[in-house]
FIKOLZA-1660 file (N, C-alpha, C; in steps of 0.1 Angstrom, whole numbers, plus 5000, padded with zeros to 4 digits):
% residues 194
   i   px   py   pz ch aa at
   1 4949 4919 5009  A  M  N
   1 4943 4937 5014  A  M CA
   1 4956 4947 5002  A  M  C
   2 4968 4942 5005  A  I  N
   2 4976 4949 4998  A  I CA
   2 4977 4950 4988  A  I  C
   3 4970 4935 4975  A  K  N
   3 4968 4931 4969  A  K CA
   3 4953 4945 4959  A  K  C
   4 4946 4943 4969  A  T  N
   4 4936 4956 4962  A  T CA
   4 4939 4967 4968  A  T  C
   5 4940 4977 4981  A  A  N
   5 4942 4986 4977  A  A CA
   5 4957 4994 4966  A  A  C
   6 4967 4982 4964  A  L  N
   6 4974 4988 4951  A  L CA
   6 4963 4988 4935  A  L  C
   7 4956 4981 4932  A  E  N
   7 4949 4977 4924  A  E CA
   7 4937 4991 4927  A  E  C
   8 4937 4997 4939  A  L  N
   8 4921 5000 4940  A  L CA
   8 4938 5020 4935  A  L  C
   9 4942 5019 4934  A  L  N
   9 4952 5028 4936  A  L CA
   9 4953 5035 4916  A  L  C
  10 4958 5022 4917  A  V  N
  10 4964 5017 4899  A  V CA
  10 4949 5019 4893  A  V  C
  11 4934 5020 4892  A  T  N
  11 4923 5022 4892  A  T CA
  11 4922 5040 4885  A  T  C
  12 4920 5040 4902  A  Q  N
  12 4920 5057 4907  A  Q CA
  12 4926 5065 4894  A  Q  C
  13 4945 5058 4890  A  L  N
  13 4952 5067 4883  A  L CA
  13 4950 5063 4868  A  L  C
  14 4945 5050 4864  A  N  N
  14 4945 5052 4848  A  N CA
  14 4927 5060 4845  A  N  C
  15 4916 5060 4861  A  L  N
  15 4907 5070 4852  A  L CA
  15 4913 5084 4855  A  L  C
  16 4921 5086 4860  A  H  N
  16 4923 5100 4860  A  H CA
  16 4936 5107 4846  A  H  C
  17 4945 5095 4845  A  L  N
  17 4955 5096 4830  A  L CA
  17 4951 5091 4818  A  L  C
  18 4940 5080 4822  A  G  N
  18 4939 5077 4809  A  G CA
  18 4928 5080 4798  A  G  C
  19 4938 5081 4785  A  D  N
  19 4921 5085 4775  A  D CA
  19 4915 5074 4778  A  D  C
  20 4900 5070 4767  A  A  N
  20 4896 5062 4769  A  A CA
  20 4899 5048 4762  A  A  C
  21 4899 5040 4774  A  G  N
  21 4904 5027 4772  A  G CA
  21 4917 5022 4778  A  G  C
  22 4926 5036 4775  A  S  N
  22 4940 5032 4779  A  S CA
  22 4941 5030 4793  A  S  C
  23 4948 5023 4796  A  K  N
  23 4955 5022 4813  A  K CA
  23 4972 5023 4812  A  K  C
  24 4972 5035 4812  A  P  N
  24 4990 5040 4810  A  P CA
  24 4999 5035 4826  A  P  C
  25 4989 5034 4835  A  V  N
  25 4993 5025 4845  A  V CA
  25 4995 5013 4851  A  V  C
  26 4999 5003 4854  A  T  N
  26 4999 4991 4857  A  T CA
  26 5006 4982 4868  A  T  C
  27 5001 4976 4877  A  L  N
  27 5008 4967 4885  A  L CA
  27 5023 4963 4884  A  L  C
  28 5032 4963 4886  A  G  N
  28 5042 4946 4880  A  G CA
  28 5049 4952 4888  A  G  C
  29 5061 4943 4883  A  N  N
  29 5076 4946 4896  A  N CA
  29 5082 4952 4887  A  N  C
  30 5088 4964 4885  A  I  N
  30 5100 4970 4879  A  I CA
  30 5115 4960 4879  A  I  C
  31 5114 4949 4887  A  A  N
  31 5133 4948 4883  A  A CA
  31 5131 4934 4874  A  A  C
  32 5118 4939 4866  A  Q  N
  32 5115 4926 4855  A  Q CA
  32 5119 4932 4841  A  Q  C
  33 5122 4945 4844  A  L  N
  33 5123 4955 4833  A  L CA
  33 5132 4951 4818  A  L  C
  34 5143 4941 4827  A  E  N
  34 5150 4935 4813  A  E CA
  34 5145 4924 4809  A  E  C
  35 5140 4917 4819  A  N  N
  35 5126 4909 4811  A  N CA
  35 5118 4905 4802  A  N  C
  36 5108 4919 4801  A  Q  N
  36 5095 4924 4797  A  Q CA
  36 5096 4923 4784  A  Q  C
  37 5103 4919 4774  A  D  N
  37 5103 4915 4760  A  D CA
  37 5097 4898 4762  A  D  C
  38 5103 4894 4776  A  S  N
  38 5099 4876 4777  A  S CA
  38 5078 4878 4782  A  S  C
  39 5071 4888 4791  A  L  N
  39 5066 4880 4795  A  L CA
  39 5052 4888 4783  A  L  C
  40 5034 4878 4791  A  P  N
  40 5030 4881 4781  A  P CA
  40 5020 4895 4781  A  P  C
  41 5013 4899 4770  A  T  N
  41 5008 4908 4764  A  T CA
  41 5004 4914 4779  A  T  C
  42 4998 4906 4787  A  E  N
  42 4990 4914 4795  A  E CA
  42 4992 4921 4808  A  E  C
  43 5008 4912 4808  A  A  N
  43 5016 4914 4818  A  A CA
  43 5027 4923 4813  A  A  C
  44 5023 4933 4804  A  S  N
  44 5037 4942 4798  A  S CA
  44 5042 4948 4805  A  S  C
  45 5056 4950 4804  A  I  N
  45 5055 4968 4820  A  I CA
  45 5055 4980 4803  A  I  C
  46 5061 4975 4795  A  K  N
  46 5070 4985 4780  A  K CA
  46 5059 4995 4778  A  K  C
  47 5064 5004 4777  A  D  N
  47 5055 5017 4778  A  D CA
  47 5043 5021 4784  A  D  C
  48 5044 5020 4800  A  K  N
  48 5038 5023 4815  A  K CA
  48 5047 5026 4822  A  K  C
  49 5040 5037 4830  A  V  N
  49 5037 5037 4842  A  V CA
  49 5031 5026 4853  A  V  C
  50 5046 5022 4860  A  V  N
  50 5049 5010 4866  A  V CA
  50 5047 5008 4881  A  V  C
  51 5034 5002 4888  A  L  N
  51 5035 5005 4904  A  L CA
  51 5042 4991 4905  A  L  C
  52 5048 4995 4920  A  S  N
  52 5057 4983 4921  A  S CA
  52 5057 4984 4940  A  S  C
  53 5057 4977 4944  A  L  N
  53 5054 4977 4965  A  L CA
  53 5074 4973 4963  A  L  C
  54 5079 4982 4972  A  V  N
  54 5092 4984 4970  A  V CA
  54 5089 4976 4985  A  V  C
  55 5085 4980 4997  A  N  N
  55 5086 4979 5009  A  N CA
  55 5081 4977 5022  A  N  C
  56 5076 4972 5032  A  L  N
  56 5073 4970 5037  A  L CA
  56 5068 4975 5052  A  L  C
  57 5063 4982 5060  A  E  N
  57 5070 4983 5071  A  E CA
  57 5058 4985 5082  A  E  C
  58 5060 4976 5097  A  E  N
  58 5047 4984 5104  A  E CA
  58 5055 4994 5114  A  E  C
  59 5035 4997 5115  A  E  N
  59 5033 5013 5124  A  E CA
  59 5039 5008 5138  A  E  C
  60 5048 5006 5144  A  K  N
  60 5052 5003 5154  A  K CA
  60 5043 5009 5165  A  K  C
  61 5042 5027 5167  A  T  N
  61 5031 5034 5176  A  T CA
  61 5020 5027 5172  A  T  C
  62 5013 5018 5161  A  M  N
  62 4991 5016 5165  A  M CA
  62 4998 5002 5170  A  M  C
  63 5005 4999 5180  A  K  N
  63 5009 4983 5185  A  K CA
  63 5004 4984 5204  A  K  C
  64 4996 4998 5204  A  N  N
  64 4995 4996 5219  A  N CA
  64 4978 5000 5222  A  N  C
  65 4968 4992 5211  A  G  N
  65 4957 4990 5213  A  G CA
  65 4950 4978 5220  A  G  C
  66 4941 4979 5224  A  P  N
  66 4934 4965 5236  A  P CA
  66 4930 4960 5232  A  P  C
  67 4935 4945 5237  A  I  N
  67 4935 4930 5231  A  I CA
  67 4921 4925 5235  A  I  C
  68 4912 4931 5233  A  H  N
  68 4894 4927 5235  A  H CA
  68 4884 4935 5224  A  H  C
  69 4874 4933 5220  A  K  N
  69 4870 4936 5209  A  K CA
  69 4851 4934 5223  A  K  C
  70 4844 4942 5213  A  L  N
  70 4830 4945 5223  A  L CA
  70 4826 4939 5210  A  L  C
  71 4819 4928 5210  A  H  N
  71 4808 4921 5199  A  H CA
  71 4795 4913 5207  A  H  C
  72 4785 4918 5198  A  N  N
  72 4769 4917 5204  A  N CA
  72 4768 4919 5216  A  N  C
  73 4774 4927 5226  A  G  N
  73 4777 4932 5238  A  G CA
  73 4779 4924 5251  A  G  C
  74 4793 4914 5239  A  R  N
  74 4809 4907 5255  A  R CA
  74 4813 4912 5247  A  R  C
  75 4827 4916 5253  A  K  N
  75 4837 4915 5249  A  K CA
  75 4847 4897 5244  A  K  C
  76 4851 4900 5237  A  E  N
  76 4859 4891 5229  A  E CA
  76 4876 4891 5231  A  E  C
  77 4884 4882 5233  A  L  N
  77 4898 4883 5231  A  L CA
  77 4901 4887 5212  A  L  C
  78 4908 4897 5208  A  A  N
  78 4912 4895 5196  A  A CA
  78 4926 4900 5198  A  A  C
  79 4931 4895 5189  A  E  N
  79 4945 4902 5183  A  E CA
  79 4947 4917 5175  A  E  C
  80 4956 4927 5180  A  R  N
  80 4956 4939 5180  A  R CA
  80 4960 4934 5162  A  R  C
  81 4953 4949 5152  A  P  N
  81 4956 4952 5144  A  P CA
  81 4969 4947 5138  A  P  C
  82 4974 4947 5124  A  V  N
  82 4986 4952 5122  A  V CA
  82 4986 4964 5113  A  V  C
  83 4990 4978 5115  A  H  N
  83 4992 4987 5109  A  H CA
  83 5004 4982 5095  A  H  C
  84 5007 4987 5085  A  L  N
  84 5010 4987 5076  A  L CA
  84 5013 5002 5071  A  L  C
  85 5031 5003 5070  A  N  N
  85 5037 5013 5058  A  N CA
  85 5037 5006 5048  A  N  C
  86 5038 5013 5035  A  M  N
  86 5038 5005 5021  A  M CA
  86 5050 5019 5014  A  M  C
  87 5056 5012 5007  A  F  N
  87 5066 5022 4996  A  F CA
  87 5066 5019 4982  A  F  C
  88 5058 5024 4974  A  L  N
  88 5056 5023 4959  A  L CA
  88 5061 5034 4953  A  L  C
  89 5066 5022 4945  A  L  N
  89 5071 5031 4939  A  L CA
  89 5070 5029 4925  A  L  C
  90 5069 5037 4917  A  F  N
  90 5064 5046 4905  A  F CA
  90 5072 5047 4891  A  F  C
  91 5074 5043 4888  A  S  N
  91 5087 5039 4873  A  S CA
  91 5080 5042 4861  A  S  C
  92 5083 5054 4858  A  A  N
  92 5083 5053 4841  A  A CA
  92 5088 5052 4832  A  A  C
  93 5080 5035 4825  A  N  N
  93 5091 5031 4818  A  N CA
  93 5084 5029 4803  A  N  C
  94 5090 5048 4798  A  L  N
  94 5086 5053 4785  A  L CA
  94 5095 5051 4775  A  L  C
  95 5094 5050 4762  A  T  N
  95 5102 5050 4755  A  T CA
  95 5111 5066 4751  A  T  C
  96 5100 5075 4758  A  H  N
  96 5103 5088 4753  A  H CA
  96 5105 5095 4766  A  H  C
  97 5116 5098 4767  A  Y  N
  97 5123 5105 4780  A  Y CA
  97 5108 5118 4781  A  Y  C
  98 5107 5128 4775  A  D  N
  98 5098 5137 4779  A  D CA
  98 5085 5133 4785  A  D  C
  99 5075 5122 4778  A  L  N
  99 5064 5120 4781  A  L CA
  99 5063 5105 4798  A  L  C
 100 5080 5106 4794  A  A  N
 100 5077 5098 4807  A  A CA
 100 5078 5113 4819  A  A  C
 101 5087 5122 4820  A  L  N
 101 5085 5136 4826  A  L CA
 101 5072 5139 4829  A  L  C
 102 5065 5138 4818  A  E  N
 102 5054 5144 4822  A  E CA
 102 5041 5136 4826  A  E  C
 103 5041 5120 4827  A  R  N
 103 5036 5110 4835  A  R CA
 103 5036 5111 4849  A  R  C
 104 5052 5112 4856  A  L  N
 104 5054 5119 4867  A  L CA
 104 5049 5124 4870  A  L  C
 105 5048 5135 4864  A  S  N
 105 5042 5153 4872  A  S CA
 105 5023 5152 4873  A  S  C
 106 5020 5145 4864  A  Q  N
 106 5008 5140 4866  A  Q CA
 106 5001 5131 4879  A  Q  C
 107 5012 5128 4876  A  I  N
 107 5007 5115 4889  A  I CA
 107 5010 5120 4904  A  I  C
 108 5025 5132 4902  A  L  N
 108 5026 5141 4916  A  L CA
 108 5013 5150 4915  A  L  C
 109 5008 5153 4905  A  L  N
 109 4996 5167 4906  A  L CA
 109 4984 5156 4914  A  L  C
 110 4984 5144 4909  A  F  N
 110 4971 5135 4909  A  F CA
 110 4971 5130 4924  A  F  C
 111 4985 5127 4929  A  F  N
 111 4977 5127 4944  A  F CA
 111 4985 5138 4958  A  F  C
 112 4987 5148 4947  A  Q  N
 112 4985 5162 4956  A  Q CA
 112 4974 5164 4956  A  Q  C
 113 4964 5162 4952  A  S  N
 113 4951 5166 4951  A  S CA
 113 4941 5154 4953  A  S  C
 114 4947 5141 4955  A  H  N
 114 4940 5131 4960  A  H CA
 114 4950 5120 4978  A  H  C
 115 4956 5127 4987  A  R  N
 115 4963 5120 4994  A  R CA
 115 4953 5108 5001  A  R  C
 116 4945 5109 5004  A  G  N
 116 4936 5096 5015  A  G CA
 116 4931 5092 5002  A  G  C
 117 4928 5078 5006  A  F  N
 117 4919 5068 5003  A  F CA
 117 4914 5059 5010  A  F  C
 118 4901 5056 5014  A  D  N
 118 4893 5055 5018  A  D CA
 118 4877 5046 5023  A  D  C
 119 4875 5037 5027  A  F  N
 119 4865 5027 5027  A  F CA
 119 4852 5035 5020  A  F  C
 120 4847 5048 5029  A  H  N
 120 4837 5055 5025  A  H CA
 120 4836 5062 5011  A  H  C
 121 4844 5066 5004  A  R  N
 121 4851 5066 4988  A  R CA
 121 4852 5065 4976  A  R  C
 122 4860 5054 4983  A  H  N
 122 4859 5042 4972  A  H CA
 122 4857 5035 4971  A  H  C
 123 4848 5024 4978  A  N  N
 123 4846 5011 4983  A  N CA
 123 4836 5001 4971  A  N  C
 124 4840 4994 4961  A  Q  N
 124 4833 4984 4953  A  Q CA
 124 4832 4977 4956  A  Q  C
 125 4821 4967 4954  A  P  N
 125 4817 4953 4957  A  P CA
 125 4827 4947 4957  A  P  C
 126 4834 4949 4941  A  E  N
 126 4843 4940 4934  A  E CA
 126 4861 4941 4939  A  E  C
 127 4862 4952 4947  A  K  N
 127 4875 4955 4953  A  K CA
 127 4874 4950 4971  A  K  C
 128 4860 4947 4973  A  Q  N
 128 4864 4944 4991  A  Q CA
 128 4874 4946 5002  A  Q  C
 129 4870 4962 5006  A  L  N
 129 4876 4969 5010  A  L CA
 129 4868 4965 5024  A  L  C
 130 4877 4964 5036  A  S  N
 130 4870 4959 5051  A  S CA
 130 4867 4977 5051  A  S  C
 131 4865 4977 5064  A  E  N
 131 4850 4988 5067  A  E CA
 131 4861 4998 5075  A  E  C
 132 4876 4994 5078  A  G  N
 132 4890 5006 5084  A  G CA
 132 4892 5009 5078  A  G  C
 133 4894 5006 5061  A  F  N
 133 4903 5011 5046  A  F CA
 133 4906 5023 5051  A  F  C
 134 4919 5031 5052  A  N  N
 134 4921 5039 5051  A  N CA
 134 4939 5037 5048  A  N  C
 135 4941 5045 5036  A  V  N
 135 4956 5048 5034  A  V CA
 135 4959 5064 5028  A  V  C
 136 4967 5067 5035  A  Q  N
 136 4976 5086 5037  A  Q CA
 136 4986 5086 5024  A  Q  C
 137 4987 5088 5011  A  L  N
 137 5000 5090 5007  A  L CA
 137 5010 5098 5011  A  L  C
 138 5021 5099 5010  A  D  N
 138 5030 5112 5015  A  D CA
 138 5044 5106 5004  A  D  C
 139 5044 5119 4998  A  L  N
 139 5059 5118 4988  A  L CA
 139 5068 5116 4999  A  L  C
 140 5076 5107 4994  A  H  N
 140 5089 5096 4997  A  H CA
 140 5106 5104 4992  A  H  C
 141 5116 5111 5000  A  T  N
 141 5125 5112 4991  A  T CA
 141 5133 5103 4998  A  T  C
 142 5139 5104 4986  A  L  N
 142 5150 5090 4991  A  L CA
 142 5164 5099 4984  A  L  C
 143 5175 5095 4996  A  S  N
 143 5188 5106 4994  A  S CA
 143 5197 5095 4976  A  S  C
 144 5211 5100 4975  A  F  N
 144 5213 5098 4962  A  F CA
 144 5218 5086 4964  A  F  C
 145 5225 5076 4972  A  Q  N
 145 5226 5067 4982  A  Q CA
 145 5215 5054 4983  A  Q  C
 146 5208 5059 4991  A  E  N
 146 5193 5054 4986  A  E CA
 146 5194 5049 4974  A  E  C
 147 5191 5059 4966  A  I  N
 147 5187 5058 4953  A  I CA
 147 5192 5048 4942  A  I  C
 148 5209 5048 4948  A  N  N
 148 5216 5041 4941  A  N CA
 148 5217 5024 4942  A  N  C
 149 5212 5024 4961  A  D  N
 149 5210 5012 4963  A  D CA
 149 5198 5009 4957  A  D  C
 150 5185 5008 4953  A  L  N
 150 5174 5009 4953  A  L CA
 150 5174 4998 4939  A  L  C
 151 5179 5009 4933  A  W  N
 151 5176 5005 4920  A  W CA
 151 5192 4995 4911  A  W  C
 152 5199 4995 4920  A  G  N
 152 5210 4982 4922  A  G CA
 152 5206 4969 4925  A  G  C
 153 5194 4973 4931  A  S  N
 153 5190 4956 4938  A  S CA
 153 5176 4951 4932  A  S  C
 154 5170 4963 4923  A  L  N
 154 5159 4961 4913  A  L CA
 154 5166 4954 4899  A  L  C
 155 5182 4958 4897  A  G  N
 155 5187 4949 4886  A  G CA
 155 5188 4962 4881  A  G  C
 156 5196 4973 4881  A  G  N
 156 5205 4985 4876  A  G CA
 156 5195 4995 4872  A  G  C
 157 5192 4996 4856  A  K  N
 157 5185 5002 4846  A  K CA
 157 5175 5015 4855  A  K  C
 158 5176 5025 4859  A  Q  N
 158 5171 5033 4862  A  Q CA
 158 5160 5045 4853  A  Q  C
 159 5150 5043 4858  A  V  N
 159 5143 5049 4848  A  V CA
 159 5138 5065 4855  A  V  C
 160 5133 5074 4851  A  P  N
 160 5122 5080 4858  A  P CA
 160 5114 5075 4867  A  P  C
 161 5110 5083 4881  A  F  N
 161 5106 5077 4897  A  F CA
 161 5105 5081 4902  A  F  C
 162 5091 5078 4909  A  V  N
 162 5092 5085 4921  A  V CA
 162 5082 5077 4934  A  V  C
 163 5090 5083 4942  A  M  N
 163 5082 5073 4957  A  M CA
 163 5078 5078 4964  A  M  C
 164 5065 5067 4969  A  Y  N
 164 5053 5074 4981  A  Y CA
 164 5054 5063 4987  A  Y  C
 165 5046 5070 5008  A  K  N
 165 5048 5063 5016  A  K CA
 165 5033 5058 5014  A  K  C
 166 5022 5048 5017  A  A  N
 166 5013 5046 5020  A  A CA
 166 5014 5042 5032  A  A  C
 167 5004 5053 5039  A  R  N
 167 5009 5050 5050  A  R CA
 167 4993 5043 5056  A  R  C
 168 4993 5034 5069  A  L  N
 168 4979 5028 5078  A  L CA
 168 4973 5024 5070  A  L  C
 169 4981 5011 5062  A  L  N
 169 4973 4998 5055  A  L CA
 169 4970 4992 5071  A  L  C
 170 4957 4988 5072  A  R  N
 170 4951 4977 5083  A  R CA
 170 4950 4968 5083  A  R  C
 171 4958 4956 5087  A  L  N
 171 4954 4944 5080  A  L CA
 171 4948 4940 5100  A  L  C
 172 4940 4929 5097  A  E  N
 172 4933 4925 5109  A  E CA
 172 4928 4911 5110  A  E  C
 173 4932 4903 5114  A  A  N
 173 4924 4884 5112  A  A CA
 173 4909 4892 5117  A  A  C
 174 4900 4881 5120  A  E  N
 174 4888 4876 5123  A  E CA
 174 4889 4870 5140  A  E  C
 175 4888 4879 5146  A  S  N
 175 4883 4876 5158  A  S CA
 175 4879 4853 5161  A  S  C
 176 4883 4853 5171  A  S  N
 176 4883 4838 5175  A  S CA
 176 4872 4834 5177  A  S  C
 177 4863 4848 5186  A  G  N
 177 4851 4849 5195  A  G CA
 177 4856 4845 5207  A  G  C
 178 4866 4838 5212  A  E  N
 178 4870 4837 5226  A  E CA
 178 4863 4845 5234  A  E  C
 179 4858 4841 5246  A  P  N
 179 4848 4856 5254  A  P CA
 179 4863 4860 5264  A  P  C
 180 4868 4869 5267  A  A  N
 180 4871 4879 5273  A  A CA
 180 4871 4876 5286  A  A  C
 181 4879 4866 5300  A  Q  N
 181 4873 4867 5306  A  Q CA
 181 4878 4884 5320  A  Q  C
 182 4868 4888 5327  A  P  N
 182 4871 4900 5337  A  P CA
 182 4886 4898 5348  A  P  C
 183 4893 4908 5350  A  I  N
 183 4902 4906 5356  A  I CA
 183 4890 4904 5374  A  I  C
 184 4898 4903 5384  A  T  N
 184 4890 4901 5394  A  T CA
 184 4893 4900 5404  A  T  C
 185 4910 4898 5406  A  A  N
 185 4919 4904 5411  A  A CA
 185 4932 4909 5408  A  A  C
 186 4939 4911 5414  A  I  N
 186 4956 4921 5416  A  I CA
 186 4962 4907 5428  A  I  C
 187 4972 4902 5423  A  D  N
 187 4980 4897 5432  A  D CA
 187 4996 4910 5434  A  D  C
 188 4996 4914 5440  A  L  N
 188 5002 4922 5442  A  L CA
 188 5014 4919 5441  A  L  C
 189 5018 4910 5456  A  I  N
 189 5033 4901 5460  A  I CA
 189 5034 4903 5445  A  I  C
 190 5029 4893 5435  A  H  N
 190 5043 4886 5422  A  H CA
 190 5033 4897 5407  A  H  C
 191 5029 4913 5412  A  G  N
 191 5020 4911 5401  A  G CA
 191 5018 4903 5386  A  G  C
 192 5004 4892 5393  A  Q  N
 192 4995 4884 5383  A  Q CA
 192 4985 4885 5385  A  Q  C
 193 4976 4886 5376  A  R  N
 193 4966 4889 5379  A  R CA
 193 4952 4875 5375  A  R  C
 194 4945 4879 5386  A  N  N
 194 4940 4864 5389  A  N CA
 194 4922 4865 5385  A  N  C
% end
C-alpha cells in the first residue's frame, strides 16, 4: 500500500507537471544521489524531482477502534488497522538551480490545490487502492538543525527540497473470520469477562 500511494502521487504530479510524455518526477532514494551515474537509466534520478519516503510514524490517536467487524450479519474478531503518517521528501535534483526552484514552486501549488487523494477520485484498476484509501498532505517545515540532520543522514549534498507529511495511510490485514464471542457476564471481583 505504501508503494501504491507513492506511485499515485508521482503519477498525479507527472500528469500535472509533465510535458507530452515527459516524467519530471520519479520515485527513488535521494540518498543515492552520489551514485546516480551507476544507476540503470530507468532508475536514474538525474535531472528529476525525486520523491523519497524518509520516515513513517504511527498515528496513535487512531488505535482505539473496535476489535470486531460486522461481516455477513455476524461479528468477527479483527485486528485494528494501522494508520500511518508518511514523511515525503521532494528533492529537486536538477542541473539548473532556477529550474529546480520552479519545479518546487509547481509542486507546492499542486498540493495546495490537491491536498487529498482518496479511493473514489483516484482508483484505477492497476493501482489496487483499498476502499478506505484516503491520504491528506500537509506541508512539513523543518528547523535548520533538522535539515542538517536529514541531509547528513542522506549523504550530505543538499538540493532544493520540500517535505510533506502524508496523513493517515490505512493498512489493514484481512479478517481471520473467527467469530467474536458475546460477553455473557462480568466478574466484578476480578474484573474478568466470562
